[in-house]
C-alpha positions, 0 to 999 in steps of 0.5 A, spaced: 116 313 719 118 306 722 121 301 718 115 296 719 110 301 716 114 302 710 114 294 709 107 294 709 106 300 705 111 297 699 107 290 700 100 294 699 103 297 693 105 291 690 098 288 691 095 294 687 100 293 681 099 286 680 091 287 681 092 292 675 096 288 671 091 282 671 085 287 670 089 290 664 090 282 661 082 282 661 082 276 666 074 275 668 071 270 672 067 267 665 074 264 663 075 260 670 072 253 670 066 252 674 065 245 677 058 242 678 056 242 685 057 236 690 050 234 693 050 230 699 044 226 700 047 222 706 053 222 710 057 216 713 062 214 717 066 207 718 068 203 724 072 197 724 072 192 729 076 185 731 073 179 734 077 179 740 080 172 744 075 169 748 069 173 745 063 171 741 060 175 735 054 177 740 059 181 744 062 184 738 055 186 735 053 188 741 058 194 741 055 196 735 047 196 738 046 190 734 042 185 739 036 180 740 032 180 734 036 185 730 042 180 731 038 174 729 035 177 723 043 179 721 045 172 722 040 169 718 042 174 712 049 172 713 050 167 708 056 163 709 058 166 716 059 160 721 058 164 728 061 159 732 067 158 727 069 165 726 076 166 729 079 171 733 082 176 729 077 177 724 075 184 722 068 187 721 067 193 718 061 197 720 058 203 716 054 208 720 049 214 717 050 220 720 045 221 726 043 213 726 045 209 732 045 202 728 050 201 722 047 201 715 052 196 713 056 190 716 062 188 711 067 182 713 071 177 709 069 169 708 076 167 707 080 169 701 075 168 695 069 172 698 066 178 701 060 178 705 056 185 706 050 185 710 045 191 709 040 194 714 033 196 710 029 201 712 024 197 715 029 194 720 030 187 716 037 185 714 039 183 707 046 179 705 050 180 699 056 175 697 061 177 692 067 174 689 074 176 690 078 175 684 085 174 683 090 175 678 097 172 677 103 177 676 110 174 674 116 176 679 123 175 678 128 174 684 135 174 683 141 174 688 146 170 692 145 167 699 147 171 705 145 166 711 140 161 710 135 161 704 129 164 708 133 170 711 136 172 704 129 172 701 126 175 707 131 181 706 131 181 699 123 181 697 120 188 699 114 186 703 110 191 698 111 185 693 110 179 698 108 179 705 113 176 710 108 171 712 107 169 704 115 169 703 115 163 708 111 159 703 115 161 697 121 158 701 117 152 703 116 150 696 123 151 694 126 147 699 121 142 701 117 141 695 121 143 688 128 141 690 127 137 696 130 131 692 136 134 689 139 139 695 139 139 702 138 146 704 140 145 711 147 142 709 149 144 702 147 151 701 153 156 702 154 163 703 155 166 696 151 161 692 147 164 687 139 163 685 134 166 680 127 165 681 121 166 677 114 166 681 107 168 681 104 172 686 097 173 686 093 180 686 086 180 689 080 185 687 081 187 694 088 189 694 091 183 697 097 180 695 099 173 696 104 167 694 102 163 688 107 158 685 114 158 682 114 158 675 122 156 674 128 157 678 136 156 677 140 155 683 148 154 683 149 150 689 157 148 691 158 149 683 153 145 681 147 148 677 140 146 679 134 148 674 126 147 675 121 148 670 113 147 672 108 144 668 101 142 670 099 135 669 092 132 667 090 132 674 091 140 675 098 139 679 104 142 679 110 138 676 117 140 676 122 138 671 130 140 670 133 143 664 133 136 661 126 134 662 126 129 667 122 130 674 125 133 680 121 128 684 126 122 686 124 115 690 128 118 696 128 125 700 135 128 701 134 128 709 129 126 714 129 133 717 131 140 715 137 141 720 145 141 719 149 134 719 153 133 726 156 127 724 157 124 717 157 116 715 164 113 717 167 107 718 171 109 724 168 115 729 170 116 736 164 115 740 162 120 745 159 115 750 163 109 749 169 113 748 172 108 743 173 108 735 167 104 732 164 105 725 158 110 725 154 107 719 149 113 718 148 120 718 146 124 725 142 131 724 142 136 729 134 137 731 131 140 737 127 136 741 120 134 738 122 136 731 118 132 726 122 126 723 119 125 716 120 118 712 125 119 706 121 115 702 114 111 701 114 104 704 112 099 710 114 100 717 117 094 719 120 096 726 117 101 731 119 101 738 126 101 742 132 097 739 138 097 744 143 103 742 138 106 737 133 107 743 126 109 740 126 108 732 123 106 726 125 102 720 122 102 713 122 097 708 122 100 701 122 097 694 129 094 691 131 091 698 132 098 701 131 100 708 131 106 712 132 107 719 130 113 724 133 113 731 134 116 738 126 119 737 123 121 743 116 119 741 112 115 735 107 119 730 100 117 731 099 110 728 106 108 726 107 101 728 109 095 724 105 093 717 103 100 716 104 103 709 107 110 710 108 116 704 114 120 702 115 126 707 110 123 712 111 124 719 113 118 723 116 120 729 119 126 733 127 127 735 129 126 741 135 123 745 133 116 747 138 110 747 146 112 746 145 119 745 148 125 748 143 130 745 137 131 741 138 129 734 136 124 729 140 118 727 139 116 719 141 110 716 140 107 709 141 100 707 141 096 701 141 089 701 142 089 708 148 093 708 149 100 711 151 105 705 152 112 705 146 115 702 149 122 701 154 118 695 148 114 693 145 115 686 138 115 687 137 115 679 133 120 675 126 122 675 121 120 670 121 124 663 116 129 661 111 125 657 113 124 650 106 127 647 108 134 651 115 134 650 114 140 645 110 143 650 115 143 655 121 146 650 116 151 649 115 153 656 122 152 658 124 157 653 119 162 655 121 161 662 128 162 661 127 169 657 124 171 664 129 168 668 134 172 664 131 178 664 130 179 657 123 181 657 122 188 659 116 187 663 120 183 668 120 185 675 127 184 678 128 184 685 135 185 688 142 183 684 148 178 685 
């Protein structure tokens, strides 16, 4: 007998013995769990389609057999859908019943807070149904050290499953241009190894979406200095940030008019690259690519907007307490900027360039007090307004609560990254 037949015979004998053993144990079909039968009343399949560039909704719906009177009926039932304003890239989900040419349901988003579902009735008409998308906040603690820029560090540190890449930019913008804009110049002062801890809210939707909410608290160690921020909501529902001493982080002046590195600092003797001689450089130069928006560092009134000698195209703003700021070598002015116009802190007043005595695109920024240029980097811009007295106890309670999360004492903290 061949070895192959011997192996097959042994396997058959093994199966016979196993069957005999199960029978001896009294195993019966009566002991097996029996599931209720599944009854399929209708089968469906779904297809997602995207509004393409340079096409209309009629083109998209025509691909799914919806045109003419059917399309008009559908659009009449589509409450909140504005056909002429639907952007390219918006997704529509079509549900088909098996064997039918027209979809039974069309589903799409109406922004972040609503979903539109349009159903086809048996008589061929369409019925719209709008449902709210609910969002719930969830706290996330992020801690680490700067590797390059704040943006690159957080982009690498926070998984996309925790916060999508597009939403990480909103977090960085809040920290650098909102919360700490008056205390830290992130383009010039941040160094590799500077440590941070951030407690933020992310928002989770009933549809499974994730987006950035707000920063609740943050600690940043920059150049050996500790910067803190804690949020409170004011009587108008706005987020207001205070330091650990209960003083507002908002100041009268931003640290810089653009978010780029300093190429030439305030000096009483600097070698001028065009004039080829040593002369005072009574301002700060920021490297900024051509066309970069330039922001007013403080609120005030424009007193000059135009060409002025070596400054080239420039803007000068008068502020309270005999302070003036100047922004030179611009390529063009922002719309509406002219003498006499009131501007707010952070408002774009022009765009960087190389007009006047300049070798490359940059922004020359001057800070004058009582008509004399001074170094804004060393100027004490004062403290922010304190927490309202009637909310001081509330602030202390909130700060203690946020500190427990920042320090990782709470077991529910989601910690990402490490020092």
